[in-house]
Structures are given as C-alpha cells and as structure tokens.
PQR file with spaces between the fields and no chain letter, atoms N, CA, C, O and H, PARSE charges and radii, in Angstrom:
ATOM       1  N    ILE     1      18.826   -3.646   -8.913 -0.4000 1.5000
ATOM       2  CA   ILE     1      18.481   -4.906   -9.775 -0.0000 2.0000
ATOM       3  C    ILE     1      19.752   -5.630  -10.064  0.5500 1.7000
ATOM       4  O    ILE     1      19.722   -6.827  -10.346 -0.5500 1.4000
ATOM       5  N    GLY     2      20.927   -4.925  -10.003 -0.4000 1.5000
ATOM       6  CA   GLY     2      22.237   -5.440  -10.262 -0.0000 2.0000
ATOM       7  C    GLY     2      22.658   -6.421   -9.000  0.5500 1.7000
ATOM       8  O    GLY     2      23.586   -7.229   -9.030 -0.5500 1.4000
ATOM       9  H    GLY     2      20.952   -3.952   -9.773  0.4000 1.0000
ATOM      10  N    ALA     3      21.866   -6.200   -8.001 -0.4000 1.5000
ATOM      11  CA   ALA     3      22.223   -7.298   -6.917 -0.0000 2.0000
ATOM      12  C    ALA     3      21.488   -8.564   -7.044  0.5500 1.7000
ATOM      13  O    ALA     3      21.737   -9.485   -6.265 -0.5500 1.4000
ATOM      14  H    ALA     3      21.112   -5.543   -7.977  0.4000 1.0000
ATOM      15  N    ALA     4      20.557   -8.687   -8.012 -0.4000 1.5000
ATOM      16  CA   ALA     4      19.937   -9.956   -8.249 -0.0000 2.0000
ATOM      17  C    ALA     4      20.592  -10.776   -9.295  0.5500 1.7000
ATOM      18  O    ALA     4      20.234  -11.905   -9.626 -0.5500 1.4000
ATOM      19  H    ALA     4      20.355   -7.940   -8.644  0.4000 1.0000
ATOM      20  N    GLY     5      21.663  -10.053   -9.822 -0.4000 1.5000
ATOM      21  CA   GLY     5      22.370  -10.903  -11.107 -0.0000 2.0000
ATOM      22  C    GLY     5      23.208  -11.984  -10.400  0.5500 1.7000
ATOM      23  O    GLY     5      23.684  -12.776  -11.213 -0.5500 1.4000
ATOM      24  H    GLY     5      21.954   -9.135   -9.553  0.4000 1.0000
ATOM      25  N    ILE     6      23.439  -12.173   -9.460 -0.4000 1.5000
ATOM      26  CA   ILE     6      24.042  -13.390   -8.754 -0.0000 2.0000
ATOM      27  C    ILE     6      23.210  -14.471   -9.044  0.5500 1.7000
ATOM      28  O    ILE     6      22.112  -14.300   -9.573 -0.5500 1.4000
ATOM      29  H    ILE     6      23.053  -11.529   -8.800  0.4000 1.0000
ATOM      30  N    SER     7      23.748  -15.846   -8.665 -0.4000 1.5000
ATOM      31  CA   SER     7      23.117  -17.053   -9.085 -0.0000 2.0000
ATOM      32  C    SER     7      22.628  -17.702   -7.817  0.5500 1.7000
ATOM      33  O    SER     7      22.553  -18.925   -7.707 -0.5500 1.4000
ATOM      34  H    SER     7      24.640  -15.985   -8.234  0.4000 1.0000
ATOM      35  N    ALA     8      22.247  -16.728   -6.714 -0.4000 1.5000
ATOM      36  CA   ALA     8      21.531  -17.201   -5.684 -0.0000 2.0000
ATOM      37  C    ALA     8      20.133  -17.071   -5.779  0.5500 1.7000
ATOM      38  O    ALA     8      19.506  -16.105   -5.345 -0.5500 1.4000
ATOM      39  H    ALA     8      22.308  -15.733   -6.804  0.4000 1.0000
ATOM      40  N    PHE     9      19.646  -18.049   -6.348 -0.4000 1.5000
ATOM      41  CA   PHE     9      18.231  -17.998   -6.948 -0.0000 2.0000
ATOM      42  C    PHE     9      17.208  -18.730   -5.901  0.5500 1.7000
ATOM      43  O    PHE     9      17.448  -19.867   -5.495 -0.5500 1.4000
ATOM      44  H    PHE     9      20.155  -18.834   -6.700  0.4000 1.0000
ATOM      45  N    PRO    10      16.162  -18.067   -5.535 -0.5600 1.5000
ATOM      46  CA   PRO    10      15.497  -17.060   -5.826  0.2800 2.0000
ATOM      47  C    PRO    10      15.729  -15.830   -4.827  0.5500 1.7000
ATOM      48  O    PRO    10      15.293  -14.704   -5.065 -0.5500 1.4000
ATOM      49  N    MET    11      16.494  -16.180   -3.633 -0.4000 1.5000
ATOM      50  CA   MET    11      16.651  -15.313   -2.778 -0.0000 2.0000
ATOM      51  C    MET    11      16.892  -13.973   -2.916  0.5500 1.7000
ATOM      52  O    MET    11      16.214  -13.089   -2.393 -0.5500 1.4000
ATOM      53  H    MET    11      16.848  -17.094   -3.439  0.4000 1.0000
ATOM      54  N    SER    12      17.992  -13.788   -3.718 -0.4000 1.5000
ATOM      55  CA   SER    12      18.433  -12.442   -4.064 -0.0000 2.0000
ATOM      56  C    SER    12      17.455  -11.579   -4.825  0.5500 1.7000
ATOM      57  O    SER    12      17.586  -10.357   -4.754 -0.5500 1.4000
ATOM      58  H    SER    12      18.543  -14.506   -4.143  0.4000 1.0000
ATOM      59  N    ALA    13      16.586  -12.057   -5.474 -0.4000 1.5000
ATOM      60  CA   ALA    13      15.360  -11.524   -6.118 -0.0000 2.0000
ATOM      61  C    ALA    13      14.608  -10.901   -5.107  0.5500 1.7000
ATOM      62  O    ALA    13      14.282   -9.721   -5.238 -0.5500 1.4000
ATOM      63  H    ALA    13      16.480  -13.050   -5.531  0.4000 1.0000
ATOM      64  N    ARG    14      14.212  -11.724   -3.854 -0.4000 1.5000
ATOM      65  CA   ARG    14      13.365  -11.296   -3.033 -0.0000 2.0000
ATOM      66  C    ARG    14      13.975  -10.342   -2.099  0.5500 1.7000
ATOM      67  O    ARG    14      13.218   -9.659   -1.410 -0.5500 1.4000
ATOM      68  H    ARG    14      14.477  -12.683   -3.748  0.4000 1.0000
ATOM      69  N    VAL    15      15.332  -10.198   -1.980 -0.4000 1.5000
ATOM      70  CA   VAL    15      16.020   -9.144   -1.183 -0.0000 2.0000
ATOM      71  C    VAL    15      16.167   -7.839   -1.860  0.5500 1.7000
ATOM      72  O    VAL    15      16.233   -6.790   -1.221 -0.5500 1.4000
ATOM      73  H    VAL    15      15.947  -10.753   -2.541  0.4000 1.0000
ATOM      74  N    VAL    16      16.224   -7.900   -3.267 -0.4000 1.5000
ATOM      75  CA   VAL    16      16.001   -6.824   -4.020 -0.0000 2.0000
ATOM      76  C    VAL    16      14.580   -5.921   -3.990  0.5500 1.7000
ATOM      77  O    VAL    16      14.474   -4.696   -3.938 -0.5500 1.4000
ATOM      78  H    VAL    16      16.170   -8.753   -3.787  0.4000 1.0000
ATOM      79  N    GLN    17      13.597   -6.876   -4.036 -0.4000 1.5000
ATOM      80  CA   GLN    17      12.196   -6.376   -3.778 -0.0000 2.0000
ATOM      81  C    GLN    17      11.959   -5.807   -2.493  0.5500 1.7000
ATOM      82  O    GLN    17      11.324   -4.766   -2.319 -0.5500 1.4000
ATOM      83  H    GLN    17      13.683   -7.871   -4.078  0.4000 1.0000
ATOM      84  N    LYS    18      12.498   -6.530   -1.554 -0.4000 1.5000
ATOM      85  CA   LYS    18      12.188   -5.789   -0.076 -0.0000 2.0000
ATOM      86  C    LYS    18      12.962   -4.489   -0.034  0.5500 1.7000
ATOM      87  O    LYS    18      12.387   -3.479    0.371 -0.5500 1.4000
ATOM      88  H    LYS    18      13.014   -7.375   -1.696  0.4000 1.0000
ATOM      89  N    VAL    19      14.137   -4.446   -0.395 -0.4000 1.5000
ATOM      90  CA   VAL    19      14.873   -3.214   -0.251 -0.0000 2.0000
ATOM      91  C    VAL    19      14.237   -2.041   -1.305  0.5500 1.7000
ATOM      92  O    VAL    19      14.159   -0.851   -1.000 -0.5500 1.4000
ATOM      93  H    VAL    19      14.603   -5.267   -0.724  0.4000 1.0000
ATOM      94  N    GLY    20      13.863   -2.526   -2.415 -0.4000 1.5000
ATOM      95  CA   GLY    20      13.287   -1.566   -3.265 -0.0000 2.0000
ATOM      96  C    GLY    20      11.781   -1.044   -2.637  0.5500 1.7000
ATOM      97  O    GLY    20      11.366    0.086   -2.894 -0.5500 1.4000
ATOM      98  H    GLY    20      13.927   -3.493   -2.664  0.4000 1.0000
ATOM      99  N    LEU    21      11.056   -1.952   -1.831 -0.4000 1.5000
ATOM     100  CA   LEU    21       9.803   -1.385   -1.446 -0.0000 2.0000
ATOM     101  C    LEU    21      10.161   -0.617   -0.190  0.5500 1.7000
ATOM     102  O    LEU    21       9.273    0.133    0.215 -0.5500 1.4000
ATOM     103  H    LEU    21      11.394   -2.870   -1.623  0.4000 1.0000
ATOM     104  N    GLU    22      11.155   -0.650    0.425 -0.4000 1.5000
ATOM     105  CA   GLU    22      11.622    0.137    1.485 -0.0000 2.0000
ATOM     106  C    GLU    22      11.971    1.478    1.107  0.5500 1.7000
ATOM     107  O    GLU    22      11.707    2.386    1.895 -0.5500 1.4000
ATOM     108  H    GLU    22      11.877   -1.259    0.097  0.4000 1.0000
ATOM     109  N    ALA    23      12.550    1.739   -0.036 -0.4000 1.5000
ATOM     110  CA   ALA    23      12.801    2.895   -0.615 -0.0000 2.0000
ATOM     111  C    ALA    23      11.709    3.632   -1.360  0.5500 1.7000
ATOM     112  O    ALA    23      11.583    4.856   -1.338 -0.5500 1.4000
ATOM     113  H    ALA    23      12.764    1.001   -0.676  0.4000 1.0000
ATOM     114  N    ASP    24      10.992    2.860   -1.968 -0.4000 1.5000
ATOM     115  CA   ASP    24       9.667    3.499   -2.567 -0.0000 2.0000
ATOM     116  C    ASP    24       8.485    2.271   -2.627  0.5500 1.7000
ATOM     117  O    ASP    24       8.583    1.252   -3.312 -0.5500 1.4000
ATOM     118  H    ASP    24      11.095    1.866   -1.986  0.4000 1.0000
ATOM     119  N    PRO    25       7.521    2.569   -1.876 -0.5600 1.5000
ATOM     120  CA   PRO    25       6.523    1.513   -1.488  0.2800 2.0000
ATOM     121  C    PRO    25       5.563    1.149   -2.926  0.5500 1.7000
ATOM     122  O    PRO    25       4.801    0.185   -2.999 -0.5500 1.4000
ATOM     123  N    GLN    26       5.779    2.070   -3.928 -0.4000 1.5000
ATOM     124  CA   GLN    26       5.079    1.933   -5.015 -0.0000 2.0000
ATOM     125  C    GLN    26       5.744    1.004   -6.007  0.5500 1.7000
ATOM     126  O    GLN    26       5.104    0.576   -6.968 -0.5500 1.4000
ATOM     127  H    GLN    26       6.398    2.853   -3.869  0.4000 1.0000
ATOM     128  N    ASN    27       7.030    0.673   -5.801 -0.4000 1.5000
ATOM     129  CA   ASN    27       7.995    0.184   -6.550 -0.0000 2.0000
ATOM     130  C    ASN    27       7.977   -1.295   -6.573  0.5500 1.7000
ATOM     131  O    ASN    27       8.313   -1.887   -5.547 -0.5500 1.4000
ATOM     132  H    ASN    27       7.550    1.021   -5.021  0.4000 1.0000
ATOM     133  N    HIS    28       7.652   -1.909   -7.542 -0.4000 1.5000
ATOM     134  CA   HIS    28       7.565   -3.436   -7.473 -0.0000 2.0000
ATOM     135  C    HIS    28       8.585   -4.019   -8.697  0.5500 1.7000
ATOM     136  O    HIS    28       8.460   -3.884   -9.915 -0.5500 1.4000
ATOM     137  H    HIS    28       7.379   -1.428   -8.375  0.4000 1.0000
ATOM     138  N    LEU    29       9.541   -4.651   -7.997 -0.4000 1.5000
ATOM     139  CA   LEU    29      10.770   -5.087   -8.764 -0.0000 2.0000
ATOM     140  C    LEU    29      10.779   -6.584   -8.925  0.5500 1.7000
ATOM     141  O    LEU    29      11.620   -7.047   -9.696 -0.5500 1.4000
ATOM     142  H    LEU    29       9.642   -4.761   -7.008  0.4000 1.0000
ATOM     143  N    LEU    30       9.911   -7.452   -8.265 -0.4000 1.5000
ATOM     144  CA   LEU    30      10.160   -8.735   -8.288 -0.0000 2.0000
ATOM     145  C    LEU    30      10.355   -9.485   -9.472  0.5500 1.7000
ATOM     146  O    LEU    30      11.198  -10.377   -9.567 -0.5500 1.4000
ATOM     147  H    LEU    30       9.228   -7.076   -7.639  0.4000 1.0000
ATOM     148  N    MET    31       9.580   -9.132  -10.382 -0.4000 1.5000
ATOM     149  CA   MET    31       9.839   -9.830  -11.835 -0.0000 2.0000
ATOM     150  C    MET    31      11.020   -9.376  -12.674  0.5500 1.7000
ATOM     151  O    MET    31      11.611  -10.120  -13.457 -0.5500 1.4000
ATOM     152  H    MET    31       8.895   -8.407  -10.305  0.4000 1.0000
ATOM     153  N    HIS    32      11.333   -8.056  -12.448 -0.4000 1.5000
ATOM     154  CA   HIS    32      12.477   -7.682  -13.145 -0.0000 2.0000
ATOM     155  C    HIS    32      13.692   -8.378  -12.196  0.5500 1.7000
ATOM     156  O    HIS    32      14.615   -9.037  -12.674 -0.5500 1.4000
ATOM     157  H    HIS    32      10.853   -7.452  -11.812  0.4000 1.0000
ATOM     158  N    ALA    33      13.543   -8.152  -11.032 -0.4000 1.5000
ATOM     159  CA   ALA    33      14.856   -8.843  -10.204 -0.0000 2.0000
ATOM     160  C    ALA    33      15.008  -10.308  -10.486  0.5500 1.7000
ATOM     161  O    ALA    33      16.142  -10.785  -10.462 -0.5500 1.4000
ATOM     162  H    ALA    33      12.793   -7.616  -10.644  0.4000 1.0000
ATOM     163  N    ALA    34      13.889  -11.127  -10.774 -0.4000 1.5000
ATOM     164  CA   ALA    34      13.980  -12.657  -11.078 -0.0000 2.0000
ATOM     165  C    ALA    34      14.375  -12.652  -12.469  0.5500 1.7000
ATOM     166  O    ALA    34      15.077  -13.621  -12.755 -0.5500 1.4000
ATOM     167  H    ALA    34      12.967  -10.739  -10.794  0.4000 1.0000
ATOM     168  N    GLY    35      14.119  -11.788  -13.499 -0.4000 1.5000
ATOM     169  CA   GLY    35      14.826  -11.828  -14.851 -0.0000 2.0000
ATOM     170  C    GLY    35      16.296  -11.531  -14.799  0.5500 1.7000
ATOM     171  O    GLY    35      17.034  -12.103  -15.602 -0.5500 1.4000
ATOM     172  H    GLY    35      13.549  -11.000  -13.266  0.4000 1.0000
ATOM     173  N    ALA    36      16.787  -10.681  -13.917 -0.4000 1.5000
ATOM     174  CA   ALA    36      18.350  -10.738  -13.786 -0.0000 2.0000
ATOM     175  C    ALA    36      18.848  -11.853  -13.051  0.5500 1.7000
ATOM     176  O    ALA    36      20.000  -12.243  -13.244 -0.5500 1.4000
ATOM     177  H    ALA    36      16.188  -10.217  -13.265  0.4000 1.0000
ATOM     178  N    ASN    37      18.004  -12.468  -12.132 -0.4000 1.5000
ATOM     179  CA   ASN    37      18.564  -13.597  -11.303 -0.0000 2.0000
ATOM     180  C    ASN    37      18.700  -14.721  -12.218  0.5500 1.7000
ATOM     181  O    ASN    37      19.625  -15.529  -12.142 -0.5500 1.4000
ATOM     182  H    ASN    37      17.069  -12.151  -11.976  0.4000 1.0000
ATOM     183  N    THR    38      17.623  -14.771  -13.222 -0.4000 1.5000
ATOM     184  CA   THR    38      17.784  -15.965  -14.253 -0.0000 2.0000
ATOM     185  C    THR    38      18.899  -15.849  -15.234  0.5500 1.7000
ATOM     186  O    THR    38      19.432  -16.876  -15.655 -0.5500 1.4000
ATOM     187  H    THR    38      16.872  -14.114  -13.284  0.4000 1.0000
ATOM     188  N    ALA    39      19.271  -14.716  -15.612 -0.4000 1.5000
ATOM     189  CA   ALA    39      20.286  -14.379  -16.397 -0.0000 2.0000
ATOM     190  C    ALA    39      21.483  -14.735  -15.800  0.5500 1.7000
ATOM     191  O    ALA    39      22.245  -15.438  -16.465 -0.5500 1.4000
ATOM     192  H    ALA    39      18.838  -13.882  -15.270  0.4000 1.0000
ATOM     193  N    GLY    40      21.830  -14.375  -14.609 -0.4000 1.5000
ATOM     194  CA   GLY    40      22.937  -14.765  -13.922 -0.0000 2.0000
ATOM     195  C    GLY    40      23.027  -16.254  -13.669  0.5500 1.7000
ATOM     196  O    GLY    40      24.072  -16.897  -13.767 -0.5500 1.4000
ATOM     197  H    GLY    40      21.211  -13.804  -14.069  0.4000 1.0000
ATOM     198  N    GLN    41      21.960  -16.705  -13.367 -0.4000 1.5000
ATOM     199  CA   GLN    41      22.108  -18.275  -13.539 -0.0000 2.0000
ATOM     200  C    GLN    41      22.525  -18.913  -14.647  0.5500 1.7000
ATOM     201  O    GLN    41      23.266  -19.893  -14.574 -0.5500 1.4000
ATOM     202  H    GLN    41      21.111  -16.184  -13.287  0.4000 1.0000
ATOM     203  N    ILE    42      22.040  -18.363  -15.909 -0.4000 1.5000
ATOM     204  CA   ILE    42      22.281  -18.895  -17.091 -0.0000 2.0000
ATOM     205  C    ILE    42      23.727  -18.535  -17.573  0.5500 1.7000
ATOM     206  O    ILE    42      24.230  -19.309  -18.388 -0.5500 1.4000
ATOM     207  H    ILE    42      21.438  -17.567  -15.968  0.4000 1.0000
ATOM     208  N    ALA    43      24.413  -17.504  -17.184 -0.4000 1.5000
ATOM     209  CA   ALA    43      25.736  -16.918  -17.245 -0.0000 2.0000
ATOM     210  C    ALA    43      26.833  -17.799  -16.495  0.5500 1.7000
ATOM     211  O    ALA    43      27.941  -18.045  -16.970 -0.5500 1.4000
ATOM     212  H    ALA    43      24.003  -16.876  -16.522  0.4000 1.0000
ATOM     213  N    SER    44      26.359  -18.247  -15.230 -0.4000 1.5000
ATOM     214  CA   SER    44      27.233  -19.179  -14.610 -0.0000 2.0000
ATOM     215  C    SER    44      27.156  -20.647  -15.290  0.5500 1.7000
ATOM     216  O    SER    44      28.103  -21.430  -15.230 -0.5500 1.4000
ATOM     217  H    SER    44      25.459  -18.047  -14.844  0.4000 1.0000
ATOM     218  N    VAL    45      26.222  -20.872  -15.789 -0.4000 1.5000
ATOM     219  CA   VAL    45      26.251  -22.347  -16.450 -0.0000 2.0000
ATOM     220  C    VAL    45      27.215  -22.202  -17.723  0.5500 1.7000
ATOM     221  O    VAL    45      28.081  -23.044  -17.964 -0.5500 1.4000
ATOM     222  H    VAL    45      25.453  -20.236  -15.837  0.4000 1.0000
ATOM     223  N    VAL    46      26.997  -21.074  -18.515 -0.4000 1.5000
ATOM     224  CA   VAL    46      27.898  -21.019  -19.695 -0.0000 2.0000
ATOM     225  C    VAL    46      29.346  -20.736  -19.278  0.5500 1.7000
ATOM     226  O    VAL    46      30.271  -21.248  -19.907 -0.5500 1.4000
ATOM     227  H    VAL    46      26.294  -20.391  -18.320  0.4000 1.0000
ATOM     228  N    ALA    47      29.558  -19.934  -18.234 -0.4000 1.5000
ATOM     229  CA   ALA    47      30.964  -19.831  -17.824 -0.0000 2.0000
ATOM     230  C    ALA    47      31.597  -21.217  -17.256  0.5500 1.7000
ATOM     231  O    ALA    47      32.784  -21.448  -17.482 -0.5500 1.4000
ATOM     232  H    ALA    47      28.806  -19.518  -17.723  0.4000 1.0000
ATOM     233  N    GLY    48      30.834  -22.107  -16.546 -0.4000 1.5000
ATOM     234  CA   GLY    48      31.299  -23.359  -16.007 -0.0000 2.0000
ATOM     235  C    GLY    48      31.651  -24.186  -17.168  0.5500 1.7000
ATOM     236  O    GLY    48      32.708  -24.812  -17.250 -0.5500 1.4000
ATOM     237  H    GLY    48      29.869  -21.919  -16.362  0.4000 1.0000
ATOM     238  N    GLY    49      30.642  -24.167  -18.150 -0.4000 1.5000
ATOM     239  CA   GLY    49      30.785  -24.942  -19.412 -0.0000 2.0000
ATOM     240  C    GLY    49      32.101  -24.619  -20.274  0.5500 1.7000
ATOM     241  O    GLY    49      32.750  -25.497  -20.841 -0.5500 1.4000
ATOM     242  H    GLY    49      29.783  -23.659  -18.084  0.4000 1.0000
ATOM     243  N    ALA    50      32.412  -23.265  -20.302 -0.4000 1.5000
ATOM     244  CA   ALA    50      33.650  -22.808  -20.951 -0.0000 2.0000
ATOM     245  C    ALA    50      34.843  -23.222  -20.124  0.5500 1.7000
ATOM     246  O    ALA    50      35.835  -23.669  -20.699 -0.5500 1.4000
ATOM     247  H    ALA    50      31.884  -22.552  -19.840  0.4000 1.0000
ATOM     248  N    ILE    51      34.811  -23.106  -18.861 -0.4000 1.5000
ATOM     249  CA   ILE    51      35.974  -23.706  -17.986 -0.0000 2.0000
ATOM     250  C    ILE    51      36.079  -25.139  -18.302  0.5500 1.7000
ATOM     251  O    ILE    51      37.211  -25.570  -18.519 -0.5500 1.4000
ATOM     252  H    ILE    51      34.005  -22.744  -18.394  0.4000 1.0000
ATOM     253  N    LEU    52      35.164  -25.877  -18.357 -0.4000 1.5000
ATOM     254  CA   LEU    52      35.251  -27.303  -18.412 -0.0000 2.0000
ATOM     255  C    LEU    52      35.836  -27.780  -19.827  0.5500 1.7000
ATOM     256  O    LEU    52      36.448  -28.833  -20.007 -0.5500 1.4000
ATOM     257  H    LEU    52      34.244  -25.527  -18.181  0.4000 1.0000
ATOM     258  N    ALA    53      35.520  -26.765  -20.848 -0.4000 1.5000
ATOM     259  CA   ALA    53      35.959  -27.265  -22.312 -0.0000 2.0000
ATOM     260  C    ALA    53      37.298  -26.787  -22.275  0.5500 1.7000
ATOM     261  O    ALA    53      38.101  -27.385  -22.990 -0.5500 1.4000
ATOM     262  H    ALA    53      35.022  -25.910  -20.701  0.4000 1.0000
ATOM     263  N    LEU    54      37.656  -25.949  -21.672 -0.4000 1.5000
ATOM     264  CA   LEU    54      39.220  -25.410  -21.517 -0.0000 2.0000
ATOM     265  C    LEU    54      40.050  -26.591  -20.937  0.5500 1.7000
ATOM     266  O    LEU    54      41.052  -27.003  -21.521 -0.5500 1.4000
ATOM     267  H    LEU    54      37.003  -25.463  -21.091  0.4000 1.0000
ATOM     268  N    LEU    55      39.579  -27.146  -19.720 -0.4000 1.5000
ATOM     269  CA   LEU    55      40.355  -27.931  -18.935 -0.0000 2.0000
ATOM     270  C    LEU    55      40.184  -29.426  -19.526  0.5500 1.7000
ATOM     271  O    LEU    55      41.158  -30.166  -19.385 -0.5500 1.4000
ATOM     272  H    LEU    55      38.765  -26.812  -19.246  0.4000 1.0000
ATOM     273  N    LEU    56      39.231  -29.855  -20.066 -0.4000 1.5000
ATOM     274  CA   LEU    56      39.132  -31.186  -20.472 -0.0000 2.0000
ATOM     275  C    LEU    56      39.448  -31.482  -21.913  0.5500 1.7000
ATOM     276  O    LEU    56      39.380  -32.636  -22.335 -0.5500 1.4000
ATOM     277  H    LEU    56      38.440  -29.254  -20.180  0.4000 1.0000
C-alpha cells in the first residue's frame, strides 16, 4: 500500500492491486490503494501550498 502513496493517480493504485493479486489472488487492495493514493495527492497540494506561502 505504501507504493500507492505517491501522487501518480490512479496508476500506482492499479500497480499495487496487480502486485497484490500476484502474491495472493484473494487479496483485493484497489480501494485501499486508491485511498492512500488520494492522501498522497492531497499531501502534495498542501506541501506545494506551504512552499508557495514561504516563497511569496
């Protein structure tokens, strides 16, 4: 799931789902990975806003 924390939405969530299914076919991680992916997207926006606030 940690690999889905980057902001490459939604491709990284799909990759995590595919790798998880290879390890355990009963393991469905897409929704959990999409949640971590969305959190990474929000964190990127907040970090970008903080940097802009410091610079401007």
